[in-house]
NULO-636828 format. One record per residue (C-alpha): x, y, z; residue in one letter. Coordinates in steps of 0.25 Angstrom, whole numbers, padded with zeros to 4 digits, always signed. Layout:
XYZA
...
***
This chain:
+0005+0062-0144M
+0019+0064-0141K
+0029+0068-0151S
+0041+0057-0156A
+0049+0067-0149G
+0042+0067-0135A
+0042+0051-0137N
+0057+0051-0139Y
+0060+0061-0127N
+0051+0051-0119L
+0059+0039-0123L
+0072+0045-0120T
+0069+0048-0106I
+0079+0038-0099P
+0072+0029-0088P
+0072+0032-0073L
+0081+0022-0067E
+0087+0019-0052N
+0101+0026-0051G
+0098+0037-0060D
+0105+0050-0057K
+0097+0061-0063L
+0092+0075-0060T
+0078+0077-0053R
+0072+0083-0068H
+0078+0070-0075E
+0072+0060-0065F
+0059+0067-0066E
+0060+0067-0081R
+0063+0051-0082R
+0053+0048-0071Y
+0041+0055-0078H
+0045+0046-0090A
+0041+0033-0083V
+0027+0035-0079P
+0027+0021-0074N
+0038+0023-0063L
+0031+0024-0049K
+0043+0029-0041K
+0057+0035-0043A
+0065+0045-0035E
+0077+0053-0037L
+0087+0053-0025I
+0099+0060-0025E
+0098+0061-0040G
+0097+0046-0041V
+0084+0039-0046V
+0078+0029-0038Y
+0066+0021-0044V
+0058+0013-0035A
+0055-0002-0035S
+0041-0009-0036P
+0034-0005-0024V
+0030-0018-0014R
+0017-0019-0007A
+0021-0021+0008K
+0035-0016+0008K
+0030-0002+0002H
+0016-0001-0003G
+0009-0003+0010K
+0019+0005+0019P
+0018+0016+0008H
+0002+0015+0010A
+0003+0016+0025N
+0011+0028+0025I
+0003+0035+0014M
-0010+0032+0023G
-0004+0038+0035W
+0001+0051+0027L
-0011+0053+0020V
-0020+0052+0035A
-0009+0063+0040Y
-0012+0071+0027E
-0028+0069+0028A
-0027+0075+0041A
-0018+0087+0039T
-0021+0097+0028P
-0008+0103+0021G
+0000+0091+0021V
+0001+0081+0009E
+0005+0066+0008T
+0011+0061-0006L
+0014+0048-0010D
+0025+0044-0018N
+0027+0058-0024T
+0039+0063-0029T
+0046+0074-0022V
+0057+0084-0029R
+0066+0086-0018L
+0078+0092-0024D
+0087+0092-0037A
+0090+0076-0035D
+0079+0071-0026N
+0064+0068-0031E
+0060+0057-0021P
+0046+0050-0021Q
+0043+0047-0007P
+0034+0037-0003D
+0026+0047+0005A
+0027+0061+0009L
+0019+0071+0017L
+0021+0086+0014R
+0016+0099+0020I
+0008+0104+0008E
+0009+0120+0010Q
+0022+0126+0016G
+0029+0113+0017G
+0042+0109+0012Q
+0037+0103-0003S
+0028+0108-0014R
+0021+0102-0025I
+0026+0107-0039T
+0018+0110-0051E
+0021+0095-0057D
+0015+0089-0044D
+0029+0085-0037Y
+0033+0087-0023V
+0045+0096-0022E
+0052+0099-0010G
+0053+0090+0003A
+0040+0085+0009P
+0040+0085+0023E
+0038+0070+0025L
+0042+0058+0017I
+0038+0044+0018V
+0047+0033+0011E
+0044+0018+0013I
+0056+0011+0012A
+0056-0004+0008A
+0067-0006-0002S
+0072+0008-0001T
+0075+0009+0014A
+0090+0014+0013S
+0088+0023+0001Y
+0076+0030+0009D
+0085+0031+0021L
+0098+0035+0014S
+0096+0043+0001E
+0081+0048+0002K
+0083+0052+0017L
+0094+0061+0014K
+0088+0066+0002V
+0074+0070+0011Y
+0084+0075+0022R
+0090+0084+0014R
+0077+0089+0008N
+0070+0092+0021Q
+0061+0080+0021V
+0055+0084+0036Q
+0051+0069+0039E
+0056+0057+0031Y
+0049+0043+0034L
+0054+0030+0030V
+0048+0016+0031W
+0057+0005+0031R
+0047-0006+0026V
+0056-0018+0028Y
+0063-0012+0040D
+0049-0010+0047R
+0053+0003+0051Q
+0049+0018+0049F
+0058+0030+0050D
+0053+0044+0051W
+0064+0055+0050F
+0062+0069+0053R
+0072+0081+0047L
+0078+0088+0060Q
+0090+0097+0056Q
+0092+0092+0043G
+0093+0076+0047E
+0083+0066+0049Y
+0079+0061+0063V
+0070+0049+0064Q
+0059+0051+0072L
+0054+0040+0082E
+0041+0035+0087P
+0036+0041+0100N
+0032+0031+0111P
+0019+0027+0103D
+0027+0023+0091D
+0023+0035+0083I
+0032+0044+0074V
+0026+0059+0073C
+0031+0068+0062S
+0037+0080+0066Q
+0033+0087+0053V
+0019+0083+0052F
+0012+0084+0065P
+0002+0072+0068G
+0009+0063+0057L
+0010+0050+0067W
+0015+0038+0064L
+0014+0025+0071A
+0027+0018+0067K
+0024+0004+0071S
+0010+0004+0067A
+0014+0009+0052L
+0025-0002+0052L
+0015-0013+0056S
+0005-0008+0046G
-0005-0004+0057D
-0010+0008+0048L
-0022+0009+0057A
-0014+0013+0069K
-0004+0022+0061V
-0016+0030+0056L
-0022+0030+0070A
-0008+0036+0076V
-0008+0046+0064L
-0022+0050+0068Q
-0017+0053+0082Q
-0005+0062+0076G
-0017+0069+0068L
-0025+0072+0081S
-0013+0080+0088T
-0012+0095+0090L
+0000+0095+0084E
-0007+0090+0069H
-0018+0099+0071Q
-0009+0112+0071S
-0001+0106+0060F
-0015+0105+0052V
-0017+0120+0056E
-0003+0124+0052Q
-0004+0118+0038L
-0017+0125+0036S
-0012+0140+0038I
***
C-alpha cells in the first residue's frame, strides 16, 4: 500500500501537455505518471502529444511497414525491428518513432537497463499523416544531427514515400531504380517496391523484399553480423 506522502507526490506531478518545454528527465517523469498515454515525444525540448490514430491513414500503413521490416529481420540475424519505442537521442530529444531498425551488436544504439533505446538507430520510419510538416522539419533535423543513417517518411495524404540517406552530414533523398525499387544503403537486401507499397499491394512488397534477401550482398551482410 502506498503511503499518503507517496499519493500526494503522485498527484502533484503536472500533466504532460502539447507545447510543454521540459528537460528529458522531467518529460519521462510526467510520461510515466500517465499510464494510459500511448504516445508523446520530446523534440528540441518541446513536448508533442499524439492525436488519436486513424485506421486507414495511419494504422494500416503502419502495419504494412512493420510487416516489411519484420520480414527483413527474420532473414537477417543481428538486426532488430522495434515498434513505437522511445529513443533517447540527446538531452533535448526523446522521440517515439513509428518503426525503427537497428544493428544489435556494434551498431549506433543500445538497449538500456530500463529497456529504452539509447543512441541513434540506423533506420527510422515515420508514418506522416497529420504530422507531415513536423516529420519533415523538426524531426528530420533532429535525426540528421544525431546521425540516424536512413530516415523514411510515408506521407499518407500526399501518397508519397521519402527515403533519406545521411551523406556528409546531410540527408539526400534516395530515388527508385528503373524497376521502381528503393534499396537501402545501410541494410543490404532491404528493398522496397515503392508503388506497390503506396497502392497497398503488400504481396508484391514482400516478393520484392525476398529478391533483395536473395542477393549476395545480403548474404555477406548476414555473415558480417555474425562475426
